[in-house]
C-alpha positions as CSV (number, residue, x, y, z in Angstrom):
1,M,6.1,16.5,-0.9
2,N,6.6,18.7,-3.8
3,I,6.2,16.3,-7.2
4,T,7.2,18.2,-10.5
5,A,6.4,16.5,-13.8
6,A,10.3,16.2,-13.5
7,Y,9.6,13.5,-11.5
8,T,9.8,11.2,-14.5
9,D,12.9,9.0,-16.0
10,L,15.1,11.0,-19.1
11,Y,14.1,7.9,-21.7
12,Q,10.0,9.1,-21.3
13,L,11.1,12.6,-22.4
14,T,13.4,11.2,-25.3
15,M,10.6,8.9,-26.4
16,A,7.9,12.0,-26.0
17,Q,10.2,14.9,-27.7
18,V,10.3,12.0,-30.5
19,Y,6.2,11.1,-30.8
20,F,6.5,15.6,-30.5
21,E,8.6,15.6,-33.5
22,T,7.4,12.7,-35.5
23,K,4.0,11.5,-34.9
24,P,0.3,12.6,-34.4
25,K,-0.2,13.1,-30.5
26,G,-2.1,10.0,-30.9
27,R,-4.7,8.8,-27.9
28,A,-3.5,5.6,-25.8
29,V,-4.5,3.7,-23.4
30,F,-2.2,2.0,-20.7
31,D,-2.7,-0.8,-18.1
32,Y,-1.0,-0.8,-14.4
33,Y,-1.1,-4.0,-13.2
34,F,1.5,-6.2,-11.3
35,R,2.7,-10.0,-11.8
36,H,3.1,-11.0,-8.9
37,N,1.7,-11.3,-5.5
38,P,4.2,-9.5,-2.7
39,Y,5.8,-12.2,0.3
40,K,4.3,-15.1,-1.6
41,G,0.7,-13.9,-0.3
42,G,-2.9,-14.9,-2.0
43,Y,-3.9,-11.0,-2.7
44,S,-2.3,-7.6,-2.7
45,I,-4.0,-4.0,-0.9
46,F,-4.4,-1.4,-4.0
47,A,-3.0,1.6,-2.6
48,G,-1.7,5.3,-4.0
49,L,-4.5,6.7,-6.0
50,E,-5.6,9.5,-4.2
51,D,-1.4,10.7,-3.7
52,V,-1.5,10.2,-7.9
53,L,-4.7,12.2,-9.1
54,K,-3.7,15.1,-6.5
55,H,-0.3,15.6,-8.3
56,L,-2.2,15.1,-11.5
57,E,-4.5,17.6,-11.0
58,T,-1.3,20.6,-10.8
59,L,1.7,18.4,-12.6
60,K,4.1,20.4,-14.2
61,F,7.1,21.2,-14.6
62,S,8.9,24.3,-12.7
63,S,10.9,26.4,-14.5
64,S,14.6,25.2,-13.3
65,D,13.0,22.0,-14.5
66,M,12.5,24.2,-18.3
67,T,16.5,25.2,-17.2
68,Y,18.1,21.9,-17.0
69,L,15.9,20.2,-19.9
70,K,17.8,22.8,-21.5
71,S,20.8,21.6,-20.7
72,K,19.9,18.3,-21.5
73,G,19.9,19.5,-25.7
74,F,15.9,19.0,-25.6
75,K,14.7,20.8,-29.4
76,S,13.4,24.1,-28.7
77,D,10.2,23.5,-29.7
78,F,9.9,20.6,-27.6
79,L,11.3,22.8,-24.6
80,D,8.1,25.2,-25.4
81,Y,5.6,21.4,-25.3
82,L,6.7,21.1,-21.8
83,E,6.7,24.5,-20.9
84,H,2.9,24.1,-21.0
85,F,2.7,20.5,-19.7
86,S,-0.7,19.7,-18.2
87,F,-1.9,15.7,-17.6
88,N,-5.8,16.5,-19.3
89,G,-6.3,12.4,-20.3
90,H,-8.8,10.3,-17.9
91,I,-8.3,7.1,-15.6
92,Y,-9.9,4.3,-14.8
93,S,-9.3,2.8,-11.7
94,C,-10.5,0.0,-8.3
95,K,-11.0,1.7,-5.9
96,E,-8.4,2.8,-3.0
97,G,-7.8,0.2,-0.9
98,D,-9.8,-3.2,-2.7
99,V,-8.2,-6.3,-2.8
100,V,-6.3,-6.7,-6.3
101,F,-4.4,-9.8,-7.9
102,P,-2.1,-10.3,-10.4
103,N,-2.1,-9.6,-13.9
104,R,-5.4,-8.4,-14.0
105,P,-6.1,-3.9,-14.8
106,I,-6.0,-2.2,-11.7
107,L,-5.6,1.4,-12.9
108,Q,-6.0,2.5,-17.0
109,V,-4.6,5.8,-18.6
110,E,-5.9,7.3,-21.3
111,A,-4.5,9.8,-23.2
112,N,-3.0,12.0,-25.3
113,I,0.4,9.3,-25.3
114,I,2.8,11.9,-24.4
115,E,1.1,13.3,-21.3
116,A,0.3,9.1,-20.6
117,Q,4.5,8.7,-21.3
118,I,5.2,11.3,-19.1
119,I,3.3,10.3,-16.2
120,E,4.4,7.0,-16.0
121,T,7.0,6.8,-13.6
122,F,5.4,8.3,-11.3
123,L,2.6,6.4,-11.5
124,L,4.3,3.7,-11.1
125,N,6.7,5.3,-7.8
126,I,3.6,5.9,-6.3
127,L,1.6,3.0,-6.5
128,N,3.9,0.1,-6.3
129,F,5.6,1.2,-3.3
130,Q,2.3,2.1,-1.2
131,T,1.2,-1.0,-2.3
132,L,3.2,-2.7,-1.6
133,I,3.4,-1.6,2.5
134,A,-0.1,-1.8,1.9
135,T,0.1,-5.2,2.0
136,K,3.0,-5.7,4.7
137,A,0.3,-4.1,7.1
138,S,-2.7,-5.8,6.2
139,R,-0.9,-8.8,6.8
140,I,0.4,-7.9,9.9
141,R,-3.4,-6.7,10.8
142,Y,-4.0,-10.3,10.2
143,S,-1.7,-12.5,12.5
144,A,-2.4,-9.0,14.7
145,K,-6.0,-9.6,15.5
146,D,-7.8,-7.2,17.8
147,A,-4.6,-6.0,19.1
148,V,-3.5,-2.0,18.2
149,L,-0.6,-1.6,15.4
150,L,1.9,1.6,15.8
151,D,3.8,2.6,12.7
152,M,6.9,3.3,14.1
153,G,9.4,3.0,11.1
154,L,10.3,6.2,9.6
155,R,14.1,6.0,11.4
156,R,14.2,3.1,9.8
157,A,12.9,4.0,6.1
158,H,14.5,4.2,2.5
159,A,14.6,8.3,3.3
160,T,11.5,9.9,1.9
161,G,9.6,6.6,1.4
162,G,8.6,7.0,5.0
163,Y,6.0,9.8,4.8
164,Y,4.0,7.2,2.2
165,A,4.3,4.5,3.8
166,S,3.2,5.4,7.4
167,R,0.0,6.4,4.5
168,A,0.0,2.9,3.3
169,A,0.4,1.7,6.8
170,A,-2.7,3.4,7.8
171,I,-4.7,1.8,4.4
172,G,-3.6,-1.9,5.9
173,G,-5.1,-1.4,9.0
174,F,-3.0,0.1,11.7
175,D,-4.1,2.2,13.5
176,S,-1.4,4.8,14.2
177,T,2.2,6.0,13.5
178,S,4.8,7.7,14.8
179,N,5.0,10.0,12.2
180,V,4.4,13.7,12.6
181,K,4.3,14.4,9.5
182,A,2.1,12.3,7.7
183,A,0.2,11.8,10.6
184,E,-0.2,15.5,10.2
185,D,-1.2,15.1,6.3
186,Y,-2.6,12.4,6.5
187,D,-5.1,12.5,9.1
188,I,-3.3,9.6,10.9
189,P,-3.9,9.2,15.1
190,S,0.3,9.9,15.8
191,T,1.3,8.7,18.7
192,G,5.0,8.2,20.8
193,T,6.4,6.2,24.0
194,M,10.6,7.8,24.7
195,A,13.4,6.3,23.8
196,H,16.1,4.7,25.8
197,S,18.3,8.0,25.8
198,F,15.9,10.0,27.1
199,I,16.7,7.4,30.7
200,Q,20.4,7.3,30.2
201,S,20.4,11.2,30.0
202,Y,19.2,11.1,33.6
203,E,21.4,9.6,36.5
204,D,18.7,8.0,38.0
205,E,16.2,5.6,35.6
206,L,12.9,6.0,38.7
207,Q,13.1,9.8,38.6
208,A,13.4,9.9,34.3
209,F,10.1,7.9,35.0
210,R,8.6,9.9,37.3
211,D,9.8,13.3,35.4
212,F,7.7,12.1,32.3
213,A,5.0,11.0,34.1
214,K,4.8,14.0,35.2
215,K,5.0,16.6,32.2
216,R,3.0,14.0,29.8
217,P,0.5,12.6,32.0
218,E,-1.8,11.3,29.2
219,N,-1.1,8.7,27.0
220,C,2.2,7.7,29.5
221,V,4.4,4.9,28.2
222,L,7.4,4.1,30.2
223,L,10.1,2.3,28.1
224,I,11.8,-0.3,30.8
225,D,14.0,-2.6,29.7
226,T,17.6,0.1,29.8
227,Y,18.7,-1.6,32.4
228,N,16.8,-4.8,33.7
229,T,13.3,-5.1,32.7
230,L,11.9,-7.3,35.2
231,K,14.2,-6.5,38.0
232,I,14.4,-2.7,37.7
233,G,12.6,-1.1,34.7
234,L,9.5,-3.3,35.9
235,P,9.3,-2.1,39.2
236,H,9.9,1.7,39.1
237,A,7.0,1.5,36.3
238,I,5.2,0.2,39.0
239,T,6.2,2.2,41.7
240,V,5.7,5.9,39.0
241,A,1.8,3.8,37.9
242,K,0.6,4.1,41.7
243,E,2.1,7.5,42.2
244,M,0.0,8.8,39.2
245,E,-2.7,7.3,40.7
246,E,-2.6,9.8,43.4
247,R,-2.6,12.4,41.6
248,G,-5.9,11.0,39.7
249,D,-3.4,9.9,36.3
250,K,-3.6,6.4,34.7
251,L,-0.3,5.1,33.3
252,L,-1.0,4.0,29.9
253,G,1.2,1.6,29.7
254,I,5.2,0.3,29.6
255,R,7.1,-0.9,26.3
256,L,9.1,-4.4,25.9
257,D,12.0,-3.3,23.6
258,S,14.5,-6.1,23.7
259,G,14.5,-10.1,24.6
260,D,11.8,-13.3,24.8
261,L,9.0,-10.9,24.5
262,A,7.0,-13.8,24.9
263,Y,8.2,-14.3,28.4
264,L,9.0,-10.8,29.2
265,S,5.3,-9.8,28.5
266,K,3.9,-12.6,30.6
267,K,5.6,-12.0,33.6
268,T,5.0,-8.0,33.4
269,R,1.3,-8.6,33.3
270,Q,1.0,-11.1,36.3
271,L,3.6,-8.4,38.2
272,L,1.4,-5.7,36.8
273,D,-2.3,-7.0,38.0
274,D,-0.6,-8.4,41.8
275,A,0.3,-4.6,41.9
276,N,-3.8,-3.8,40.7
277,L,-2.5,-2.3,37.8
278,D,-4.6,-4.2,35.2
279,Y,-5.5,-1.3,33.1
280,V,-2.5,-1.0,32.2
281,K,-1.2,-2.1,28.8
282,I,1.6,-3.6,27.3
283,V,3.5,-2.2,24.0
284,V,6.3,-4.4,22.3
285,S,8.5,-3.7,19.9
286,N,11.9,-5.0,17.9
287,Q,11.9,-6.4,14.2
288,L,8.5,-6.7,14.4
289,D,6.8,-8.6,11.2
290,E,3.4,-10.7,10.9
291,Y,5.4,-13.5,11.5
292,V,6.5,-12.6,14.7
293,I,3.5,-10.9,16.0
294,K,1.8,-14.7,15.0
295,S,4.0,-16.7,17.1
296,L,3.5,-14.2,19.9
297,K,-0.3,-14.5,19.7
298,E,-0.1,-18.1,19.3
299,Q,2.4,-18.5,22.9
300,G,-1.1,-16.6,24.9
301,A,1.1,-13.6,25.4
302,P,-0.7,-10.4,26.4
303,I,0.3,-7.6,24.5
304,D,-2.1,-5.1,23.7
305,I,-0.3,-3.1,21.1
306,Y,2.6,-3.5,18.7
307,G,4.9,-1.4,17.4
308,V,6.3,-2.0,14.1
309,G,9.0,-0.2,12.8
310,T,11.8,-1.7,9.8
311,N,10.2,-4.7,8.5
312,L,7.1,-2.7,7.4
313,V,8.2,0.9,6.0
314,T,10.9,-1.3,4.2
315,G,8.2,-4.7,2.8
316,K,10.6,-7.2,4.0
317,P,11.5,-9.1,2.5
318,D,9.8,-8.1,-0.3
319,A,12.2,-5.0,-2.0
320,A,9.6,-3.9,-4.4
321,L,6.3,-5.1,-5.8
322,D,6.9,-5.4,-9.9
323,G,3.9,-3.2,-11.5
324,V,4.1,-1.9,-14.9
325,Y,2.2,-0.1,-17.3
326,K,1.6,-1.7,-20.6
327,L,0.2,0.5,-23.8
328,S,-3.1,-2.3,-24.5
329,E,-3.8,0.3,-27.1
330,F,-3.3,3.4,-29.9
331,N,-6.1,5.5,-32.0
332,N,-8.7,3.0,-31.6
333,T,-6.3,0.1,-32.0
334,P,-5.3,-2.6,-30.0
335,R,-1.6,-2.9,-28.7
336,I,0.6,-6.4,-27.3
337,K,3.6,-6.9,-25.8
338,L,5.1,-10.4,-26.4
339,S,7.3,-12.1,-25.0
340,E,9.7,-15.8,-24.4
341,N,8.1,-15.6,-21.1
342,I,4.5,-16.0,-21.2
343,I,3.9,-14.1,-18.1
344,K,5.3,-11.0,-19.5
345,T,2.6,-11.0,-22.4
346,S,0.3,-8.5,-22.1
347,L,-3.7,-7.6,-23.0
348,P,-4.7,-5.7,-25.7
349,F,-7.0,-3.3,-25.9
350,K,-9.1,-1.1,-23.4
351,K,-10.7,-3.1,-21.0
352,Q,-13.8,-3.8,-17.8
353,V,-12.0,-6.0,-14.6
354,Y,-14.7,-8.2,-12.8
355,R,-15.8,-9.4,-10.2
356,M,-17.4,-12.8,-8.8
357,I,-19.2,-12.3,-6.2
358,D,-21.7,-14.7,-4.7
359,D,-25.3,-15.7,-3.1
360,N,-23.7,-14.7,0.2
361,G,-21.7,-11.1,-0.9
362,M,-18.0,-12.9,-0.7
363,F,-15.5,-13.1,-3.3
364,Y,-15.7,-16.3,-5.7
365,G,-12.2,-16.0,-5.9
366,A,-12.6,-15.0,-9.7
367,D,-11.8,-11.8,-11.8
368,A,-12.7,-11.8,-15.4
369,I,-11.1,-9.6,-17.7
370,A,-13.1,-8.0,-20.6
371,I,-13.5,-5.6,-23.6
372,H,-14.8,-3.0,-22.1
373,S,-17.5,-3.0,-24.5
374,E,-18.4,-6.5,-23.7
375,G,-20.5,-6.1,-20.2
376,K,-21.8,-9.3,-18.1
377,V,-19.0,-11.7,-19.2
378,S,-20.7,-15.5,-19.2
379,Q,-17.9,-17.5,-19.2
380,M,-13.8,-17.0,-18.5
381,E,-11.0,-18.4,-19.7
382,H,-7.7,-19.7,-18.8
383,P,-5.3,-17.0,-20.2
384,F,-2.8,-20.0,-21.8
385,D,-4.3,-23.2,-20.7
386,I,-7.0,-24.5,-23.2
387,T,-8.6,-27.0,-20.7
388,K,-10.2,-24.4,-18.4
389,R,-12.4,-22.4,-18.5
390,L,-15.5,-21.2,-15.9
391,D,-18.5,-20.5,-16.4
392,L,-19.5,-17.6,-14.8
393,N,-24.2,-17.5,-14.8
394,A,-24.3,-17.5,-10.9
395,F,-22.4,-15.1,-10.2
396,K,-23.1,-11.1,-9.2
397,H,-20.5,-9.0,-12.0
398,Q,-18.7,-6.7,-10.4
399,P,-17.2,-4.3,-12.2
400,L,-14.0,-2.6,-10.8
401,L,-12.7,0.2,-13.2
402,E,-14.6,3.2,-12.5
403,Q,-13.1,6.7,-14.1
404,V,-11.8,8.4,-11.8
405,M,-10.5,11.5,-13.8
406,K,-11.6,13.4,-16.9
407,D,-9.6,15.6,-19.0
408,G,-7.7,16.2,-16.0
409,K,-9.8,16.7,-13.1
410,R,-10.7,14.0,-10.0
411,T,-14.2,13.5,-11.3
412,I,-14.8,11.1,-7.7
413,P,-15.3,12.4,-4.4
414,V,-12.1,12.7,-2.2
415,R,-11.5,10.1,0.5
416,T,-10.1,10.3,3.8
417,V,-6.8,7.4,5.2
418,A,-9.7,6.6,7.3
419,E,-12.8,6.0,5.1
420,I,-10.2,4.3,2.5
421,A,-8.7,1.9,5.1
422,D,-12.7,1.2,6.1
423,Y,-13.1,0.4,2.8
424,S,-10.1,-1.4,2.4
425,Q,-11.2,-3.9,5.8
426,S,-15.4,-4.1,4.1
427,R,-13.1,-5.7,0.7
428,L,-11.5,-8.3,3.3
429,A,-14.1,-9.5,4.8
430,Q,-15.1,-10.4,1.0
431,L,-12.6,-12.7,1.0
432,P,-12.3,-16.2,2.0
433,N,-10.0,-17.2,4.8
434,E,-8.1,-19.7,2.4
435,Y,-7.0,-16.3,0.1
436,K,-5.5,-15.0,4.1
437,R,-3.0,-17.5,4.9
438,F,0.5,-17.2,4.5
439,Q,1.7,-20.1,4.2
440,N,0.8,-21.7,0.7
441,P,-2.6,-19.3,-0.1
442,H,-5.4,-20.5,-2.5
443,I,-4.8,-19.3,-6.0
444,Y,-7.4,-16.7,-6.5
445,K,-8.1,-17.1,-10.3
446,I,-7.3,-14.2,-12.9
447,G,-9.1,-15.3,-16.2
448,L,-10.0,-13.5,-20.3
449,S,-14.0,-13.2,-21.0
450,S,-13.3,-15.7,-24.9
451,K,-13.8,-12.9,-27.1
452,L,-10.7,-11.3,-25.3
453,K,-8.9,-14.2,-25.3
454,E,-10.0,-14.5,-29.4
455,E,-8.6,-11.3,-30.2
456,R,-5.0,-11.2,-28.5
457,D,-4.6,-14.8,-29.6
458,A,-5.3,-13.7,-33.4
459,L,-2.6,-10.5,-32.2
460,I,0.3,-13.1,-31.2
461,T,-0.6,-14.6,-34.8
462,K,-0.5,-11.9,-36.2
463,N,2.7,-10.7,-34.0
464,R,5.0,-13.4,-33.9
465,F,4.5,-15.1,-37.5
């Protein structure tokens, strides 16, 4: 997808023009974080960083962008500035694929305030969506256990969002995608079966299966529910599977796309095994999500591959991740945003986040936020409850924010989607199971160092009274 610097909200540019004309182009620090885990879950999976870094390195206003902005009445000297615009700031971030939690910095931008402001919308657009979908994919993977997961949601996705959804799904634990372009660009394994229309185009379902199997004998999956799953589709598939064996080929699987998937998969498995076709896989689709897959598992459905579409790529039932981008420091002076809603009060200063690791190498269940220059945090304070604090001396402190871009150039090696996905699975393995359950997951503690809380409270008093 071709992204230019005009991939932003108009108010970013109107603010930038005022900065350009009235203020010194001071250094700003912005925090990216979100306020709630999606799906009422206990964790989220951070995704989208590689795409952000890739685009930031080359971000420019195109000639057509400049023509359009001129028509919107921007001043000529400001337009001259935009014509030579590039991002030259620093970015500090968690590793993509990491397990993250609400109300703590996931990524920080340190840059000229105009540059930092212009990239806000683009950054939120990429990170919020991919984190939402990667988290959904992770939950589905948790339900599916070792079964194969196929992303097949492009047709139901929100336009080109399906492109990024396929990438995020792979990070969250999906094995392959039907999305050819995403598979090509991100080196994700691509797979696909067939549509009902292919079978309907023939006068005879058996002939449709035969032609498909002859022309596509490798990874051949037959869709058996076009007319009657158990009485017509499955017997035809068994016939074709036997014919394939005679040619030295093997049918990979059959697919169920409607009906009672638990019942049909059990009957299908029985009939396939009775025909000595125990190697033929059972693929299911049709409005699957983590809860449906969990139910199918609990019912003992002998399903090998789950094809998930709409509920994955749209992030159903949550329409969006509530990620925000807040100014925390300007020209080395802390900044704070206050609100009557306590959770919307921002944290000042450039910061570091430390994850507490116990003696078994597991996440203890606490991330501590500190002013970046502090180092180890001996005690973590509850952000708003003065009676709650936690001694952290017994835990290993793992800093989570690393510099990933300096002066507009990335400072870390490019990571493939497969590498990010492997890392994500390793981090999830360190997260205790009580945070992964779907109903009433344990709440991961997010706290402040004593110094940060003291400084934040002083700024609240100063700005409110």
